Every structure is written in C-alpha cells, then in structure tokens.
C-alpha positions in Angstrom: -63.1 189.6 115.0 -62.5 187.1 112.2 -65.4 185.2 110.7 -64.9 181.6 109.7 -65.9 180.9 106.1 -66.8 177.5 104.6 -65.5 176.7 101.1 -68.0 175.0 99.0 -66.4 172.0 97.2 -67.9 171.2 93.9 -69.1 167.7 93.1 -66.8 165.6 90.9 -67.7 162.9 88.5 -67.0 159.9 90.7 -69.1 161.4 93.5 -71.9 162.2 91.1 -71.8 158.7 89.7 -72.1 157.1 93.2 -75.1 159.3 93.9 -76.7 158.4 90.5 -76.4 154.8 91.4 -78.3 155.4 94.6 -80.9 157.4 92.7 -81.6 154.4 90.5 -82.4 152.2 93.5 -84.6 154.4 95.7 -88.3 155.2 95.1 -89.0 158.9 94.6 -90.6 159.2 98.0 -87.4 158.0 99.7 -85.1 160.7 98.4 -84.6 162.3 101.8 -81.6 162.6 104.1 -83.0 160.1 106.7 -82.8 157.2 104.2 -80.0 154.7 105.3 -78.6 154.4 101.8 -78.3 158.1 101.5 -76.6 158.3 104.9 -74.2 155.6 103.9 -73.0 157.1 100.6 -72.8 160.5 102.3 -70.3 159.0 104.8 -68.4 157.3 102.0 -67.8 160.5 100.0 -67.5 163.0 102.8 -70.7 164.9 102.3 -73.8 165.5 104.4 -76.9 163.3 103.9 -78.8 166.5 103.1 -76.3 167.3 100.3 -76.8 163.7 98.8 -80.6 164.1 99.1 -80.5 167.4 97.2 -78.3 165.9 94.5 -80.9 163.0 94.0 -83.7 165.5 93.9 -81.8 167.5 91.3 -81.5 164.3 89.2 -85.3 163.9 89.6 -85.8 167.4 88.2 -84.3 166.2 84.9 -86.7 163.2 84.5 -89.4 164.0 82.0 -91.9 161.9 83.9 -91.4 163.8 87.0 -91.4 167.2 85.2 -94.7 166.3 83.5 -96.3 165.3 86.8 -95.6 168.7 88.3 -93.2 167.3 90.9 -90.2 169.5 90.3 -86.8 169.1 91.9 -84.8 171.9 93.5 -83.9 173.3 90.1 -80.2 173.4 90.9 -79.0 170.6 88.6 -75.4 171.4 87.7 -73.8 171.2 84.3 -72.2 167.9 85.3 -75.7 166.6 86.3 -77.1 167.5 83.0 -74.1 166.2 81.1 -74.4 162.9 82.9 -78.2 162.7 82.3 -77.6 163.3 78.6 -74.9 160.6 78.4 -77.3 158.3 80.2 -80.0 158.7 77.5 -77.4 158.0 74.8 -76.0 154.8 76.3 -77.8 153.8 79.5 -75.9 150.7 80.3 -72.5 152.3 79.9 -73.2 155.1 82.4 -75.2 152.8 84.7 -72.3 150.4 84.9 -69.8 153.2 85.4 -72.0 154.4 88.3 -72.3 150.9 89.8 -68.5 150.5 89.5 -67.9 153.7 91.5 -70.4 152.7 94.1 -68.8 149.3 94.4 -65.4 150.9 94.7 -66.6 153.0 97.6 -68.3 150.0 99.3 -65.2 147.9 98.9 -63.1 150.6 100.6 -65.5 150.3 103.6 -65.6 146.5 103.7 -69.1 146.2 102.3 -70.3 144.1 99.4 -72.3 146.5 97.3 -75.9 145.7 96.3 -75.9 142.1 97.5 -79.1 142.9 99.4 -80.8 143.2 96.0 -80.3 139.5 95.4 -82.5 138.5 98.4 -85.7 139.3 96.5 -84.6 137.9 93.2 -85.9 134.6 91.9 -85.2 132.5 88.9 -88.2 134.1 87.2 -86.5 137.4 87.3 -83.3 136.1 85.7 -82.6 135.9 82.0 -81.6 132.3 81.1 -79.2 133.5 78.3 -75.9 132.7 79.9 -73.0 131.8 77.6 -71.3 128.4 78.0 -68.1 128.6 79.9 -68.9 131.8 81.7 -67.1 132.0 85.0 -69.0 132.0 88.3 -68.0 135.6 88.9 -69.4 136.6 85.6 -72.7 134.9 86.3 -72.9 136.5 89.7 -72.3 139.9 88.1 -75.1 139.3 85.6 -77.4 138.4 88.4 -76.5 141.6 90.3 -77.1 143.7 87.2 -80.5 142.1 86.6 -81.3 142.7 90.3 -80.4 146.3 89.9 -82.7 146.5 86.9 -85.5 144.9 88.9 -85.0 147.3 91.8 -85.1 150.3 89.5 -88.3 149.2 87.8 -90.1 148.1 90.9 -89.2 151.3 92.7 -90.5 153.4 89.8 -93.8 151.5 89.7 -94.1 151.1 93.5 -94.1 147.3 92.9 -97.5 147.6 91.1 -98.4 145.8 87.9 -99.0 148.5 85.4 -101.8 146.6 83.7 -103.7 144.9 86.5 -102.9 147.1 89.5 -101.7 144.1 91.6 -99.3 145.5 94.2 -96.9 143.2 95.9 -93.1 143.0 95.4 -93.2 139.2 95.6 -95.8 138.9 92.9 -94.6 141.3 90.3 -91.7 141.1 87.8 -89.5 143.7 86.1 -90.2 142.8 82.5 -87.8 143.9 79.7 -89.7 145.4 76.8 -86.9 144.7 74.4 -85.3 141.5 75.7 -82.0 141.3 77.4 -80.5 139.4 74.4 -81.7 141.9 71.8 -80.4 145.2 73.2 -77.0 145.2 74.9 -77.1 149.0 75.5 -80.4 149.1 77.5 -80.3 145.9 79.6 -80.2 148.1 82.8 -82.4 150.8 81.5 -85.7 151.0 83.6 -87.2 152.9 80.6 -86.9 149.5 78.8 -89.0 147.9 81.5 -92.5 147.3 82.7 -93.7 146.1 86.1 -96.0 143.2 85.5 -97.7 140.4 87.5 -96.3 137.0 86.7 -99.3 136.2 84.5 -99.1 139.5 82.5 -95.4 139.1 82.2 -95.8 135.7 80.6 -98.5 137.0 78.3 -96.3 139.9 77.4 -93.3 137.7 76.8 -95.4 135.4 74.5 -96.9 138.4 72.5 -100.4 137.7 73.7 -100.6 141.3 74.7 -98.5 144.4 74.3 -98.3 148.0 75.4 -98.6 150.4 72.5 -96.4 153.6 72.2 -99.4 155.6 73.4 -99.2 153.5 76.7 -102.5 151.6 76.1 -102.8 147.8 76.3 -103.5 145.8 73.2 -104.6 142.2 73.5 -104.2 139.7 70.7 -107.1 138.4 68.8 -106.5 134.9 70.3 -107.4 136.2 73.7 -110.2 138.5 72.6 -112.0 135.6 70.9 -112.2 133.7 74.2 -115.5 133.4 76.2 -116.2 136.8 77.8 -116.8 135.1 81.1 -113.7 133.0 81.0 -110.7 133.5 83.2 -108.6 134.7 80.2 -111.2 137.4 79.4 -111.3 138.5 83.0 -107.6 138.5 83.7 -106.3 139.6 80.3 -108.9 140.4 77.7 -110.7 143.1 79.7 -107.6 145.3 79.7 -107.7 145.7 75.9 -107.5 149.4 75.1 -107.0 150.5 78.7 -104.1 152.8 79.6 -101.3 151.4 81.8 -100.6 152.8 85.3 -97.7 155.2 84.7 -94.6 155.0 87.0 -93.4 157.7 89.3 -90.3 158.1 87.1 -88.5 156.3 84.3 -91.5 156.0 82.1 -91.4 153.3 79.4 -89.7 154.5 76.3 -92.1 154.7 73.2 -89.3 153.4 70.9 -89.0 150.3 73.1 -92.8 149.8 73.2 -92.9 150.1 69.4 -90.3 147.4 69.0 -92.4 145.0 71.1 -95.6 145.9 69.3 -94.1 145.5 65.9 -92.2 142.3 66.8 -95.5 140.6 67.7 -97.5 142.0 64.9 -99.6 144.6 66.7 -98.2 147.3 64.4 -97.2 147.0 60.7 
C-alpha cells in the first residue's frame, strides 16, 4: 500500500511580502486564520489561512515590543523572515512599499482595489498638506493611500487609544508622525515613527507644547505648566507632565525619533 506524501513548498519573497503587508494592518489580537483579510490573501497565494496566520505570528516573534511583553510567536521565523525584518529596520519605507506593491499586484489579479477601505476612515486631519505643485491625481491618491496605511498600522498597534490621555475611539484619535512626513522620507510609513494621539494632544505635539521623551515619558512645555492648575489646559495637558505613555501592543515608538522631536522643540539640549 502506497502512502501519499505532501511536499512542503517554501515561502518565496513575494508571498512573504504580501503577508507582511497584512501584518502591518491587523491588530495583534486578529492574527488568526478566521480573519477575512488572512483568508483573502491565503486564497490569492494558494496557501491555507492557518499557514498565513502562522507566518504573521512568526513576524510578531521578531518584534522587540512583543518579545519584551512575553507574548512570543511560534518561534519558527525563517531566514527569509529574519532577513526581511532586518531590511525593514534599515529602510522601512522601501520594504513597506515593496510589500504594498506585491499585495496590490495580487489584488489586481483578482479584480480588487487594494486597501481602498482604509480611506473610508481617513479625514483631512490625517493627511499631510505637503503636496508638490503639479502632482498628478494618481500620485495624490497614492500619497493618501500610503498615509492611510500608516494610520492603520499605528491605530492597530495602539488599539485606537491615545497614548497620553487614554481616550479610545478610532474617530477621535490621530496617527501622529514623530518626525514629520516632510523631514524623513525613509520612515513615512514606519509605525515606529508614530504615536496615537487625540486631536488635542496631536495639535499640542505638533506645535511643540509637549513631547514624549526617549524614555517614553511625557514632557510639557513651561508655557503650559505655568497655566492655572485648575484651568482646562492644566487638566487636559499639564497634568500628564512626567507621566509614562501607554505603550502599544507592537511597533513601539523609536527612541531616536522621539529624541529628534524633543531636541527640535528644545526639550533636550
């Protein structure tokens, strides 16, 4: 009697890139085979939803934030997974855009417009105004999609919760760049260059009225600290001076990015 054997086919780079793109968009708690996005990409690349879910969990096992929290992955990250994760840290945008392009290619093959659903929750507040004159409509749309991807990655990591105030609502929080979009072209899509903030705290952060130090504590400017202790400013902003931020489930804010912001606005010399 002959026994049928199944040949295990190794993951290739395009498949791994498509899975990585999905990993960026899903909260840690949704990395399971029942998730619709996981089912969809599994169908596209001819693998089981369970195989995709395991791949995403293996990506998670490489994230220092997840490792530090004790939530370990399956421990089966391949050499290709590790190589891609390393490349991601060296030039986040290059790898993220490559992953998005592969995901878009697969979606197009199946008659689907990739990631357009992300634009539904995007407002003008979330969009950088720095568009070049003469940019084509297609280029502007692509910028919007990329910023929507950044927003999704940040909000998913923080569970749509302001890391300073604790306000939790996806319509009331913003994915704030630490180093602005216009200042760092290699980390525009990097969620480690982002904080989830309420609209008020985002505005204060953007104007340098507060910062998050490299040790992940909030520092409020002297202008705010000098306000009446019973005022709205003191209650909504000043009282967080010296307090630690709420850390995300993954993609923790990079200390080097935080240091840039703190130095830029004079909180560090």
